[in-house]
PDB file of N, CA, C and O in Angstrom:
ATOM      1  N   MET A   1       0.858  -1.178   0.000  1.00  0.00           N
ATOM      2  CA  MET A   1       0.000   0.000   0.000  1.00  0.00           C
ATOM      3  C   MET A   1       0.903   1.239   0.000  1.00  0.00           C
ATOM      4  O   MET A   1       1.711   1.424   0.910  1.00  0.00           O
ATOM      5  N   ASN A   2       0.762   2.062  -1.000  1.00  0.00           N
ATOM      6  CA  ASN A   2       1.595   3.254  -1.124  1.00  0.00           C
ATOM      7  C   ASN A   2       0.865   4.463  -0.528  1.00  0.00           C
ATOM      8  O   ASN A   2      -0.133   4.929  -1.077  1.00  0.00           O
ATOM      9  N   LEU A   3       1.366   4.951   0.580  1.00  0.00           N
ATOM     10  CA  LEU A   3       0.750   6.093   1.246  1.00  0.00           C
ATOM     11  C   LEU A   3       1.698   7.297   1.277  1.00  0.00           C
ATOM     12  O   LEU A   3       1.674   8.090   2.219  1.00  0.00           O
ATOM     13  N   ASP A   4       2.521   7.424   0.251  1.00  0.00           N
ATOM     14  CA  ASP A   4       3.459   8.546   0.220  1.00  0.00           C
ATOM     15  C   ASP A   4       2.752   9.891   0.121  1.00  0.00           C
ATOM     16  O   ASP A   4       3.306  10.909   0.536  1.00  0.00           O
ATOM     17  N   TRP A   5       1.556   9.911  -0.414  1.00  0.00           N
ATOM     18  CA  TRP A   5       0.807  11.161  -0.575  1.00  0.00           C
ATOM     19  C   TRP A   5       0.238  11.645   0.750  1.00  0.00           C
ATOM     20  O   TRP A   5      -0.171  12.802   0.855  1.00  0.00           O
ATOM     21  N   LEU A   6       0.202  10.789   1.762  1.00  0.00           N
ATOM     22  CA  LEU A   6      -0.425  11.120   3.039  1.00  0.00           C
ATOM     23  C   LEU A   6       0.633  11.528   4.057  1.00  0.00           C
ATOM     24  O   LEU A   6       1.424  10.690   4.491  1.00  0.00           O
ATOM     25  N   PRO A   7       0.662  12.811   4.448  1.00  0.00           N
ATOM     26  CA  PRO A   7       1.677  13.236   5.417  1.00  0.00           C
ATOM     27  C   PRO A   7       1.369  12.725   6.823  1.00  0.00           C
ATOM     28  O   PRO A   7       0.209  12.593   7.211  1.00  0.00           O
ATOM     29  N   VAL A   8       2.424  12.443   7.572  1.00  0.00           N
ATOM     30  CA  VAL A   8       2.284  11.939   8.937  1.00  0.00           C
ATOM     31  C   VAL A   8       1.589  12.972   9.817  1.00  0.00           C
ATOM     32  O   VAL A   8       0.781  12.612  10.673  1.00  0.00           O
ATOM     33  N   TRP A   9       1.892  14.245   9.615  1.00  0.00           N
ATOM     34  CA  TRP A   9       1.287  15.277  10.463  1.00  0.00           C
ATOM     35  C   TRP A   9      -0.225  15.301  10.313  1.00  0.00           C
ATOM     36  O   TRP A   9      -0.937  15.643  11.257  1.00  0.00           O
ATOM     37  N   LEU A  10      -0.727  14.936   9.121  1.00  0.00           N
ATOM     38  CA  LEU A  10      -2.175  14.905   8.906  1.00  0.00           C
ATOM     39  C   LEU A  10      -2.825  13.767   9.701  1.00  0.00           C
ATOM     40  O   LEU A  10      -3.915  13.933  10.250  1.00  0.00           O
ATOM     41  N   ILE A  11      -2.165  12.631   9.758  1.00  0.00           N
ATOM     42  CA  ILE A  11      -2.676  11.515  10.548  1.00  0.00           C
ATOM     43  C   ILE A  11      -2.686  11.872  12.028  1.00  0.00           C
ATOM     44  O   ILE A  11      -3.656  11.589  12.731  1.00  0.00           O
ATOM     45  N   VAL A  12      -1.604  12.497  12.503  1.00  0.00           N
ATOM     46  CA  VAL A  12      -1.517  12.897  13.916  1.00  0.00           C
ATOM     47  C   VAL A  12      -2.591  13.947  14.226  1.00  0.00           C
ATOM     48  O   VAL A  12      -3.222  13.892  15.281  1.00  0.00           O
ATOM     49  N   ALA A  13      -2.798  14.898  13.317  1.00  0.00           N
ATOM     50  CA  ALA A  13      -3.839  15.910  13.519  1.00  0.00           C
ATOM     51  C   ALA A  13      -5.223  15.258  13.576  1.00  0.00           C
ATOM     52  O   ALA A  13      -6.062  15.659  14.382  1.00  0.00           O
ATOM     53  N   ALA A  14      -5.462  14.269  12.736  1.00  0.00           N
ATOM     54  CA  ALA A  14      -6.741  13.558  12.758  1.00  0.00           C
ATOM     55  C   ALA A  14      -6.925  12.811  14.068  1.00  0.00           C
ATOM     56  O   ALA A  14      -8.039  12.734  14.586  1.00  0.00           O
ATOM     57  N   MET A  15      -5.841  12.256  14.612  1.00  0.00           N
ATOM     58  CA  MET A  15      -5.924  11.581  15.905  1.00  0.00           C
ATOM     59  C   MET A  15      -6.291  12.566  17.009  1.00  0.00           C
ATOM     60  O   MET A  15      -7.105  12.251  17.877  1.00  0.00           O
ATOM     61  N   VAL A  16      -5.699  13.748  16.981  1.00  0.00           N
ATOM     62  CA  VAL A  16      -5.988  14.760  17.997  1.00  0.00           C
ATOM     63  C   VAL A  16      -7.443  15.218  17.896  1.00  0.00           C
ATOM     64  O   VAL A  16      -8.134  15.323  18.909  1.00  0.00           O
ATOM     65  N   VAL A  17      -7.903  15.487  16.685  1.00  0.00           N
ATOM     66  CA  VAL A  17      -9.293  15.925  16.495  1.00  0.00           C
ATOM     67  C   VAL A  17     -10.252  14.826  16.942  1.00  0.00           C
ATOM     68  O   VAL A  17     -11.262  15.114  17.586  1.00  0.00           O
ATOM     69  N   THR A  18      -9.955  13.592  16.614  1.00  0.00           N
ATOM     70  CA  THR A  18     -10.813  12.478  17.016  1.00  0.00           C
ATOM     71  C   THR A  18     -10.862  12.346  18.535  1.00  0.00           C
ATOM     72  O   THR A  18     -11.925  12.095  19.103  1.00  0.00           O
ATOM     73  N   ALA A  19      -9.717  12.514  19.192  1.00  0.00           N
ATOM     74  CA  ALA A  19      -9.698  12.460  20.656  1.00  0.00           C
ATOM     75  C   ALA A  19     -10.529  13.592  21.254  1.00  0.00           C
ATOM     76  O   ALA A  19     -11.245  13.383  22.233  1.00  0.00           O
ATOM     77  N   LEU A  20     -10.440  14.781  20.676  1.00  0.00           N
ATOM     78  CA  LEU A  20     -11.248  15.898  21.165  1.00  0.00           C
ATOM     79  C   LEU A  20     -12.737  15.638  20.983  1.00  0.00           C
ATOM     80  O   LEU A  20     -13.536  15.963  21.861  1.00  0.00           O
ATOM     81  N   VAL A  21     -13.115  15.053  19.847  1.00  0.00           N
ATOM     82  CA  VAL A  21     -14.518  14.702  19.614  1.00  0.00           C
ATOM     83  C   VAL A  21     -14.970  13.659  20.631  1.00  0.00           C
ATOM     84  O   VAL A  21     -16.091  13.737  21.136  1.00  0.00           O
ATOM     85  N   TRP A  22     -14.117  12.689  20.938  1.00  0.00           N
ATOM     86  CA  TRP A  22     -14.472  11.666  21.910  1.00  0.00           C
ATOM     87  C   TRP A  22     -14.705  12.286  23.286  1.00  0.00           C
ATOM     88  O   TRP A  22     -15.690  11.972  23.953  1.00  0.00           O
ATOM     89  N   PHE A  23     -13.796  13.169  23.711  1.00  0.00           N
ATOM     90  CA  PHE A  23     -13.952  13.819  25.015  1.00  0.00           C
ATOM     91  C   PHE A  23     -15.195  14.710  25.047  1.00  0.00           C
ATOM     92  O   PHE A  23     -15.901  14.759  26.054  1.00  0.00           O
ATOM     93  N   TRP A  24     -15.456  15.404  23.957  1.00  0.00           N
ATOM     94  CA  TRP A  24     -16.654  16.241  23.887  1.00  0.00           C
ATOM     95  C   TRP A  24     -17.911  15.387  24.002  1.00  0.00           C
ATOM     96  O   TRP A  24     -18.837  15.720  24.742  1.00  0.00           O
ATOM     97  N   ALA A  25     -17.931  14.278  23.257  1.00  0.00           N
ATOM     98  CA  ALA A  25     -19.094  13.391  23.287  1.00  0.00           C
ATOM     99  C   ALA A  25     -19.262  12.751  24.658  1.00  0.00           C
ATOM    100  O   ALA A  25     -20.386  12.582  25.130  1.00  0.00           O
ATOM    101  N   ALA A  26     -18.163  12.398  25.296  1.00  0.00           N
ATOM    102  CA  ALA A  26     -18.248  11.820  26.635  1.00  0.00           C
ATOM    103  C   ALA A  26     -18.779  12.850  27.625  1.00  0.00           C
ATOM    104  O   ALA A  26     -19.570  12.522  28.510  1.00  0.00           O
ATOM    105  N   HIS A  27     -18.345  14.080  27.471  1.00  0.00           N
ATOM    106  CA  HIS A  27     -18.801  15.149  28.376  1.00  0.00           C
ATOM    107  C   HIS A  27     -20.287  15.433  28.183  1.00  0.00           C
ATOM    108  O   HIS A  27     -20.999  15.696  29.152  1.00  0.00           O
ATOM    109  N   ARG A  28     -20.756  15.383  26.940  1.00  0.00           N
ATOM    110  CA  ARG A  28     -22.159  15.675  26.642  1.00  0.00           C
ATOM    111  C   ARG A  28     -23.062  14.457  26.809  1.00  0.00           C
ATOM    112  O   ARG A  28     -24.286  14.580  26.763  1.00  0.00           O
ATOM    113  N   GLY A  29     -22.467  13.285  27.004  1.00  0.00           N
ATOM    114  CA  GLY A  29     -23.262  12.070  27.168  1.00  0.00           C
ATOM    115  C   GLY A  29     -23.798  11.506  25.868  1.00  0.00           C
ATOM    116  O   GLY A  29     -24.819  10.819  25.864  1.00  0.00           O
ATOM    117  N   LEU A  30     -23.127  11.783  24.776  1.00  0.00           N
ATOM    118  CA  LEU A  30     -23.565  11.309  23.457  1.00  0.00           C
ATOM    119  C   LEU A  30     -22.872   9.978  23.145  1.00  0.00           C
ATOM    120  O   LEU A  30     -21.728   9.953  22.692  1.00  0.00           O
ATOM    121  N   ARG A  31     -23.565   8.905  23.388  1.00  0.00           N
ATOM    122  CA  ARG A  31     -22.944   7.581  23.256  1.00  0.00           C
ATOM    123  C   ARG A  31     -22.594   7.233  21.816  1.00  0.00           C
ATOM    124  O   ARG A  31     -21.554   6.622  21.570  1.00  0.00           O
ATOM    125  N   GLU A  32     -23.429   7.603  20.871  1.00  0.00           N
ATOM    126  CA  GLU A  32     -23.168   7.245  19.473  1.00  0.00           C
ATOM    127  C   GLU A  32     -21.914   7.947  18.946  1.00  0.00           C
ATOM    128  O   GLU A  32     -21.092   7.329  18.269  1.00  0.00           O
ATOM    129  N   PHE A  33     -21.772   9.230  19.256  1.00  0.00           N
ATOM    130  CA  PHE A  33     -20.564   9.943  18.841  1.00  0.00           C
ATOM    131  C   PHE A  33     -19.336   9.343  19.501  1.00  0.00           C
ATOM    132  O   PHE A  33     -18.282   9.218  18.878  1.00  0.00           O
ATOM    133  N   ARG A  34     -19.478   8.974  20.765  1.00  0.00           N
ATOM    134  CA  ARG A  34     -18.346   8.411  21.491  1.00  0.00           C
ATOM    135  C   ARG A  34     -17.922   7.085  20.882  1.00  0.00           C
ATOM    136  O   ARG A  34     -16.727   6.804  20.781  1.00  0.00           O
ATOM    137  N   LYS A  35     -18.895   6.260  20.473  1.00  0.00           N
ATOM    138  CA  LYS A  35     -18.567   4.978  19.842  1.00  0.00           C
ATOM    139  C   LYS A  35     -17.867   5.190  18.506  1.00  0.00           C
ATOM    140  O   LYS A  35     -16.871   4.529  18.214  1.00  0.00           O
ATOM    141  N   CYS A  36     -18.377   6.101  17.700  1.00  0.00           N
ATOM    142  CA  CYS A  36     -17.769   6.383  16.397  1.00  0.00           C
ATOM    143  C   CYS A  36     -16.355   6.936  16.555  1.00  0.00           C
ATOM    144  O   CYS A  36     -15.443   6.552  15.823  1.00  0.00           O
ATOM    145  N   ALA A  37     -16.185   7.835  17.511  1.00  0.00           N
ATOM    146  CA  ALA A  37     -14.862   8.411  17.735  1.00  0.00           C
ATOM    147  C   ALA A  37     -13.889   7.357  18.242  1.00  0.00           C
ATOM    148  O   ALA A  37     -12.712   7.383  17.883  1.00  0.00           O
ATOM    149  N   ALA A  38     -14.358   6.435  19.067  1.00  0.00           N
ATOM    150  CA  ALA A  38     -13.484   5.370  19.568  1.00  0.00           C
ATOM    151  C   ALA A  38     -13.020   4.466  18.432  1.00  0.00           C
ATOM    152  O   ALA A  38     -11.859   4.058  18.396  1.00  0.00           O
ATOM    153  N   VAL A  39     -13.919   4.152  17.508  1.00  0.00           N
ATOM    154  CA  VAL A  39     -13.544   3.329  16.358  1.00  0.00           C
ATOM    155  C   VAL A  39     -12.543   4.077  15.477  1.00  0.00           C
ATOM    156  O   VAL A  39     -11.536   3.508  15.054  1.00  0.00           O
ATOM    157  N   ALA A  40     -12.820   5.343  15.207  1.00  0.00           N
ATOM    158  CA  ALA A  40     -11.907   6.134  14.369  1.00  0.00           C
ATOM    159  C   ALA A  40     -10.553   6.289  15.044  1.00  0.00           C
ATOM    160  O   ALA A  40      -9.516   6.215  14.386  1.00  0.00           O
ATOM    161  N   PHE A  41     -10.559   6.505  16.359  1.00  0.00           N
ATOM    162  CA  PHE A  41      -9.292   6.667  17.068  1.00  0.00           C
ATOM    163  C   PHE A  41      -8.476   5.380  17.031  1.00  0.00           C
ATOM    164  O   PHE A  41      -7.248   5.426  17.091  1.00  0.00           O
ATOM    165  N   GLY A  42      -9.141   4.241  16.933  1.00  0.00           N
ATOM    166  CA  GLY A  42      -8.442   2.979  16.786  1.00  0.00           C
ATOM    167  C   GLY A  42      -7.879   2.776  15.387  1.00  0.00           C
ATOM    168  O   GLY A  42      -6.879   2.079  15.207  1.00  0.00           O
ATOM    169  N   LEU A  43      -8.528   3.390  14.390  1.00  0.00           N
ATOM    170  CA  LEU A  43      -8.071   3.220  13.012  1.00  0.00           C
ATOM    171  C   LEU A  43      -6.893   4.125  12.656  1.00  0.00           C
ATOM    172  O   LEU A  43      -6.048   3.741  11.847  1.00  0.00           O
ATOM    173  N   TRP A  44      -6.822   5.321  13.246  1.00  0.00           N
ATOM    174  CA  TRP A  44      -5.740   6.245  12.899  1.00  0.00           C
ATOM    175  C   TRP A  44      -4.355   5.678  13.208  1.00  0.00           C
ATOM    176  O   TRP A  44      -3.472   5.772  12.356  1.00  0.00           O
ATOM    177  N   PRO A  45      -4.123   5.089  14.396  1.00  0.00           N
ATOM    178  CA  PRO A  45      -2.796   4.511  14.633  1.00  0.00           C
ATOM    179  C   PRO A  45      -2.461   3.383  13.664  1.00  0.00           C
ATOM    180  O   PRO A  45      -1.305   3.229  13.271  1.00  0.00           O
ATOM    181  N   ALA A  46      -3.462   2.593  13.276  1.00  0.00           N
ATOM    182  CA  ALA A  46      -3.212   1.531  12.299  1.00  0.00           C
ATOM    183  C   ALA A  46      -2.764   2.127  10.966  1.00  0.00           C
ATOM    184  O   ALA A  46      -1.842   1.616  10.331  1.00  0.00           O
ATOM    185  N   LEU A  47      -3.416   3.201  10.550  1.00  0.00           N
ATOM    186  CA  LEU A  47      -3.022   3.870   9.312  1.00  0.00           C
ATOM    187  C   LEU A  47      -1.616   4.460   9.431  1.00  0.00           C
ATOM    188  O   LEU A  47      -0.840   4.420   8.476  1.00  0.00           O
ATOM    189  N   LEU A  48      -1.293   5.000  10.591  1.00  0.00           N
ATOM    190  CA  LEU A  48       0.048   5.545  10.819  1.00  0.00           C
ATOM    191  C   LEU A  48       1.106   4.449  10.739  1.00  0.00           C
ATOM    192  O   LEU A  48       2.164   4.656  10.145  1.00  0.00           O
ATOM    193  N   VAL A  49       0.839   3.304  11.321  1.00  0.00           N
ATOM    194  CA  VAL A  49       1.788   2.184  11.266  1.00  0.00           C
ATOM    195  C   VAL A  49       1.964   1.714   9.831  1.00  0.00           C
ATOM    196  O   VAL A  49       3.089   1.469   9.396  1.00  0.00           O
ATOM    197  N   ILE A  50       0.867   1.585   9.088  1.00  0.00           N
ATOM    198  CA  ILE A  50       0.965   1.170   7.684  1.00  0.00           C
ATOM    199  C   ILE A  50       1.785   2.180   6.891  1.00  0.00           C
ATOM    200  O   ILE A  50       2.610   1.795   6.063  1.00  0.00           O
ATOM    201  N   LYS A  51       1.566   3.462   7.137  1.00  0.00           N
ATOM    202  CA  LYS A  51       2.310   4.519   6.444  1.00  0.00           C
ATOM    203  C   LYS A  51       3.807   4.407   6.732  1.00  0.00           C
ATOM    204  O   LYS A  51       4.626   4.446   5.814  1.00  0.00           O
ATOM    205  N   LEU A  52       4.157   4.266   8.011  1.00  0.00           N
ATOM    206  CA  LEU A  52       5.574   4.213   8.374  1.00  0.00           C
ATOM    207  C   LEU A  52       6.246   2.939   7.870  1.00  0.00           C
ATOM    208  O   LEU A  52       7.388   2.985   7.413  1.00  0.00           O
ATOM    209  N   VAL A  53       5.560   1.813   7.948  1.00  0.00           N
ATOM    210  CA  VAL A  53       6.139   0.565   7.459  1.00  0.00           C
ATOM    211  C   VAL A  53       6.331   0.619   5.949  1.00  0.00           C
ATOM    212  O   VAL A  53       7.371   0.200   5.442  1.00  0.00           O
ATOM    213  N   SER A  54       5.339   1.131   5.229  1.00  0.00           N
ATOM    214  CA  SER A  54       5.482   1.210   3.770  1.00  0.00           C
ATOM    215  C   SER A  54       6.587   2.187   3.376  1.00  0.00           C
ATOM    216  O   SER A  54       7.247   2.006   2.353  1.00  0.00           O
ATOM    217  N   HIS A  55       6.786   3.222   4.191  1.00  0.00           N
ATOM    218  CA  HIS A  55       7.853   4.180   3.896  1.00  0.00           C
ATOM    219  C   HIS A  55       9.226   3.542   4.083  1.00  0.00           C
ATOM    220  O   HIS A  55      10.125   3.753   3.269  1.00  0.00           O
ATOM    221  N   PHE A  56       9.390   2.770   5.142  1.00  0.00           N
ATOM    222  CA  PHE A  56      10.694   2.171   5.406  1.00  0.00           C
ATOM    223  C   PHE A  56      10.980   0.966   4.535  1.00  0.00           C
ATOM    224  O   PHE A  56      12.145   0.632   4.315  1.00  0.00           O
ATOM    225  N   LEU A  57       9.952   0.304   4.034  1.00  0.00           N
ATOM    226  CA  LEU A  57      10.164  -0.834   3.151  1.00  0.00           C
ATOM    227  C   LEU A  57      10.362  -0.423   1.698  1.00  0.00           C
ATOM    228  O   LEU A  57      10.860  -1.206   0.889  1.00  0.00           O
ATOM    229  N   ALA A  58       9.974   0.797   1.368  1.00  0.00           N
ATOM    230  CA  ALA A  58      10.099   1.253  -0.025  1.00  0.00           C
ATOM    231  C   ALA A  58      11.516   1.631  -0.382  1.00  0.00           C
ATOM    232  O   ALA A  58      11.780   2.033  -1.515  1.00  0.00           O
TER     233      ALA A  58
END
């Protein structure tokens, strides 16, 4: 998977925004938003690992 077009800072920024959405949803008691944010927050690190591995293997 070639992810050279995707900068690392963008993935990190998406992780920060997702964490903020999760905390906001937890504070407001919005369970659906919290579930979605938890899933997205789990996917961002996986994408970051794939990006870094593909960069070092290329």
